[in-house]
C-alpha positions, 0 to 999 in steps of 0.5 A: 975233143968233144962230140961237137968238134968241127961240127957245123951249126948254122944258128939264127938269132945270135945277137942276144939271148939264147942264140948268142949264149948257144953260139958261145957255148957251142964254139967252146965245145969245138963246133964251127958256128955260122951265126945269123942276125940282123945287126952287123955291129953285134955280129961283129962284136961276137965274132971278135969275142969268139975268135972269128972265122972259121970258128965263128962266121958272122952272116948278116941276114934278116929271117923276115926278108926272103931276099936276104935269106935266099942270098944267105943260103946261096952264100952258105952253100957256095963258101961253107957247105951244108951244115950238120945242124940248123937252128931256127932260133930267131923270133919276135913277140907281141904282147897285146889283147886280141882286139888290139892285135892289128893286121900289120903286127899279126903279119910282122910276127908271122913273117918272122916266126913262121916264114923265117923258120921255113926260110932258115931251113928249107934251103938246106934240106936237099943237101942234108938229104943227099948226105943222109944225115942232119939235125934241124932244131926249131925254137918254139915256146911253151905258149906254142903248146897252150895259148895264154892271155895277150899272146894270141899272135905270138902263141899262133905263130909258135903253134904253127911251128909244131904242126910244121915240125910234125909234118917235116919230121914225117917227110924226113923219116928214114932219111938220116935227117931229124927234127927237134922242137925246143919249147922255152918258158920264161927266159931272162933275155932281151927278148922281153924288152923287145916285145911289141906292146900296142896295148897294156902289158900282160901281168908278170906272175911267172914263178921262175926264169931261165938264164940264156945259158941254161936254155942254150944248154938245152938247145945244144942237148936237143941238137945232139940227140933225136929227141922230138921235143923238149919243154924246158921248165917245170912251169911249161911242163905243168901247163902242157900237162893241165891242157891235156887233162883239164883245159877248162881249169887252166882256162879259169886259172889263166883268166883269173891270173893274167887278164885284167878286168874292170866291171867284168870286161877286159880294159885297155 
C-alpha cells in the first residue's frame, strides 16, 4: 500500500506531456485517476494502457468550453464523488512578439490557461469544504514568475494563476483544503510542438530541460504535501531570484539573449 492507494485524483491535460506521465505514475502508486482531455482517441489509448475504470476513468472535456466543463463536473459529482486532489494542468502556449499578439490569440490563451483553471477547480470546492479536506494544484510556469520575450500573453496567463492561487489559498485557510502551484520551465513534451506561433519563434537557449516523468514526480510530490509553490528547475529558480534582486540586469540579459534585433529594432 502507498500513500496514494485509493485516493481520487482529477487531472486535466492527460493526453500528453506532464499530465499523461502524472496519470500513469499516480495509477502505479494506487490512486484512482479521473483523466480529462479533449481527445477521445488519446483518452481511450491511455485508459487501455492504465487498465480503465475504476483505476483510470477517461473524461472527455474541453477546459476552454464552459458547457463542456459544467457537464464534466455534474457527471463527476453524480457518478464518482468529490476528488481528493484536483490538478489544473491543461494549457496552451503562444510564442509571439507583443505587437504580433492578436486579440483572438490572447483570448484563446486566457480562455484555456486562466478561465479553464477556474472551470476545473470551482465545482469541487464546496464538496471539499463540506468534507474538510482536499488539495488543489495549479500548474503554472516559471514565466509566471518572470515574463520573457515572445511570451507576453502566455506569461500574463501564468502570472494570473499565481494571483488566483494566492487569493484562493487565503479564502480556504483553516478549512483543510490547501493550494499549491507548480512552476515547470523547459520540459521535453509535445507542448512545444503545439505552441501557437504567428511570427518567428523565440530563440532556444535554455541550458536544461526536464522529462515529463521528472516533472510528473514533482507534481505528485506537491500534491501530497501542503507546500505553497515549487519552482521545478535550477534555471527557473535562478531567474526568479534574479528578478527579485536585480530585475534590470535580468532585463538586459534576456533582451540580449532572446530578442532578435536588426538595426536596433525587433524584426519579423
